[in-house]
Structure formats: structure tokens, C-alpha cells
C-alpha positions as CSV (number, residue, x, y, z in Angstrom):
1,M,124.2,78.1,36.9
2,A,120.7,77.3,34.9
3,L,118.9,79.7,37.6
4,F,121.4,82.7,37.1
5,G,121.2,82.3,33.1
6,S,117.6,82.7,33.5
7,I,117.9,85.4,35.6
8,L,120.2,87.6,32.8
9,A,118.0,86.2,30.0
10,A,114.8,87.7,32.1
11,L,116.5,91.0,33.2
12,G,117.8,91.5,29.3
13,L,114.4,90.3,27.8
14,G,113.1,93.2,30.6
15,V,115.3,95.5,29.5
16,F,114.8,95.1,25.9
17,W,110.9,95.3,26.2
18,V,111.8,98.4,27.9
19,L,113.5,100.2,25.4
20,V,111.4,99.3,22.8
21,L,108.2,100.3,24.4
22,R,109.7,103.7,25.5
23,K,111.4,104.0,21.8
24,G,107.3,103.1,20.5
25,S,105.6,105.1,22.7
26,S,107.6,108.6,22.7
27,R,105.4,111.8,21.4
28,T,105.6,113.0,18.2
29,R,106.1,116.8,17.9
30,I,102.6,117.6,16.6
31,I,103.1,121.0,16.0
32,Q,106.8,121.4,14.6
33,G,108.8,124.7,13.4
34,P,112.0,126.2,13.5
35,K,114.4,125.4,16.3
36,G,112.8,127.1,19.4
37,V,109.4,126.9,18.9
38,R,108.7,123.2,20.6
39,A,110.5,125.0,23.7
40,A,108.6,128.2,23.7
41,L,105.7,126.0,23.2
42,D,106.5,123.5,26.1
43,A,107.0,126.6,28.6
44,Y,103.3,127.3,27.6
45,S,102.2,124.0,28.8
46,K,103.6,124.5,31.6
47,G,102.6,128.1,32.6
48,K,106.1,129.4,32.4
49,W,104.6,132.9,30.9
50,E,107.5,135.2,31.1
51,T,110.0,132.6,29.1
52,V,106.7,132.6,26.7
53,V,107.0,136.4,26.5
54,A,110.4,136.5,26.5
55,A,111.6,133.8,23.4
56,A,108.0,133.8,21.1
57,P,108.5,137.1,19.3
58,A,111.6,136.9,17.8
59,L,110.9,133.6,16.8
60,L,107.4,134.7,15.3
61,S,109.6,138.0,13.8
62,A,111.9,135.1,12.0
63,Q,110.9,134.1,8.5
64,S,111.0,130.8,7.5
65,D,111.3,129.2,4.6
66,E,109.0,125.7,5.5
67,D,105.6,125.1,6.4
68,E,104.4,127.1,8.7
69,G,101.3,125.0,9.6
70,Q,100.6,125.2,12.8
71,W,103.2,126.2,14.8
72,R,102.6,130.1,14.0
73,P,98.9,130.0,15.1
74,A,99.8,127.9,17.9
75,L,102.8,130.2,19.2
76,E,100.9,133.4,18.4
77,L,97.9,132.1,20.7
78,A,100.5,130.8,23.5
79,L,102.2,134.2,23.7
80,G,98.6,136.0,23.7
81,Q,97.9,134.1,26.6
82,S,101.2,134.4,28.3
83,L,101.1,138.5,28.1
84,L,97.3,138.3,29.4
85,E,98.5,136.0,32.2
86,L,101.2,138.7,32.9
87,G,98.3,141.6,33.1
88,L,98.5,142.6,29.6
89,A,95.9,142.9,27.8
90,E,96.2,145.4,25.7
91,E,99.4,143.6,24.0
92,A,97.9,140.0,23.7
93,I,94.8,141.1,22.1
94,P,96.5,141.5,18.0
95,H,98.2,137.8,18.7
96,L,94.9,136.4,20.1
97,E,93.5,138.2,17.2
98,R,96.3,137.0,14.6
99,G,96.1,133.0,15.8
100,L,92.6,132.5,16.1
101,L,92.7,133.6,12.1
102,L,95.6,131.9,11.2
103,Q,94.5,128.5,12.6
104,S,91.2,129.0,11.0
105,A,93.0,129.7,7.4
106,W,94.8,126.8,8.3
107,R,91.6,124.2,8.9
108,R,90.2,125.7,6.1
109,A,93.3,125.0,3.4
110,H,93.2,121.3,4.8
111,G,90.2,120.7,3.9
112,R,88.6,120.8,7.3
113,S,85.5,122.1,8.7
114,D,84.8,125.5,9.3
115,A,83.8,125.0,12.4
116,P,86.2,125.9,15.5
117,D,87.4,123.3,17.5
118,P,86.4,122.8,20.8
119,G,89.6,124.2,22.2
120,E,89.2,127.2,20.5
121,A,86.3,128.2,22.7
122,K,88.7,128.7,25.2
123,L,91.1,131.0,23.4
124,R,87.9,133.0,22.1
125,H,87.0,133.4,25.5
126,L,90.5,134.6,26.4
127,L,90.3,137.0,23.9
128,G,87.0,138.4,24.9
129,Y,88.2,138.7,28.4
130,A,91.0,140.7,27.0
131,Y,88.7,143.1,25.0
132,F,86.8,143.3,28.6
133,A,89.8,144.2,30.2
134,T,90.5,147.0,27.6
135,N,86.9,148.3,28.0
136,R,85.8,147.4,24.9
137,P,82.4,145.9,25.9
138,A,81.0,145.7,22.0
139,Q,83.8,143.6,21.0
140,A,83.7,141.2,24.4
141,R,80.0,140.6,23.8
142,R,80.8,139.8,20.1
143,E,83.6,137.2,21.0
144,Y,81.3,135.5,24.0
145,R,78.5,135.3,22.0
146,R,80.6,133.4,19.5
147,V,81.9,131.2,21.7
148,L,78.5,130.7,23.0
149,D,77.4,129.8,19.4
150,M,79.9,127.3,19.3
151,D,79.2,123.8,18.6
152,R,80.1,120.7,21.3
153,L,81.0,123.3,23.4
154,D,82.1,122.2,27.1
155,P,79.8,122.8,30.0
156,D,82.0,124.5,32.1
157,V,83.1,127.0,29.5
158,R,79.7,127.6,28.5
159,A,78.9,128.3,32.5
160,R,82.3,131.0,32.3
161,V,81.2,132.5,29.4
162,E,77.7,133.1,30.4
163,A,79.0,134.3,33.7
164,S,81.4,137.0,31.1
165,L,78.8,137.9,29.3
166,S,76.2,138.5,32.3
167,T,79.1,140.9,33.7
168,L,78.8,142.9,31.0
169,E,74.9,143.4,30.2
């Protein structure tokens, strides 16, 4: 009987620790926004481009009384890349431009460095590609050079951008 009690106690403690650890390690929302934004950004992270294109415009056009923080630039960029992935480069450009502009403004407003984060390099490369795909080589060249001027640039991104730039020249 004592053995059975010990096993039950061990199982109970095991279940308790699993619940505590699960609650403690639950992902916190880094980017919060109005209802639907999280779902659209989750779809983006899973490469569900059509879902993002269907949901994002309504979310972006909705007026928000809350701090738009990082959700609006993140959603603009997600929509821009999703449109680009679906072959709609012309439609992607304004969202990529606006998203990068809003992201930069948010960074400055919160006392962060004016230097873009390393993740921004990939998005600027996408914007350069969108310019290239829409026959705007001067603008594409400008974006590619902006990427190459960034500090702490990932070597893989650098190689891709240099290859894209050499295609233009």
C-alpha cells in the first residue's frame, strides 16, 4: 500500500511540475494588437500568404484607440512579403515601404538606435527585389546598398544582396 501511495504522490508531483513549467514557459505576446492581428502574424510565420493577404487589409484599415506599437509595422511588412510571395510585387511595395518606415519611427520613439536591426536587412532585400521586379532598377540599387551598409549583416544575406546587385549592373 505504501508503494502505491508513493507512486501516486510521484505522479501527482510530476503532473504539478508539468503544469507549472508549461505555464511558466508559455510564450508571451511580444507584439500585441487588436483582435485578429496575432492570428494574421501567426499565419505569416507559417507561410500562409493567402491568409495574410485576406486578413491584413481589414486589420490595417481599422482605427485603433490603443498604442499601435509594433503591430502595425509588423503587419504591414507581413502583408508586403505575402503579396510578394504571391507574385504581386507592385501591390507589395507600399506595404514594405510603410512597414519599414513605421518600424524605424517606432525604434526612434522608444530611444533605440537609429541603426536598423539585422532582421530588417531581409525585408529591405525584399523591397529591393520588388523594385527590381517592377522595373525600378535605381530604387532597387538604393535598397540593396542600404542593406550592404548595415552593421552586423548576416553573411548569407550579404551574399544574396551582392548577387542581386550584380544582376542590376
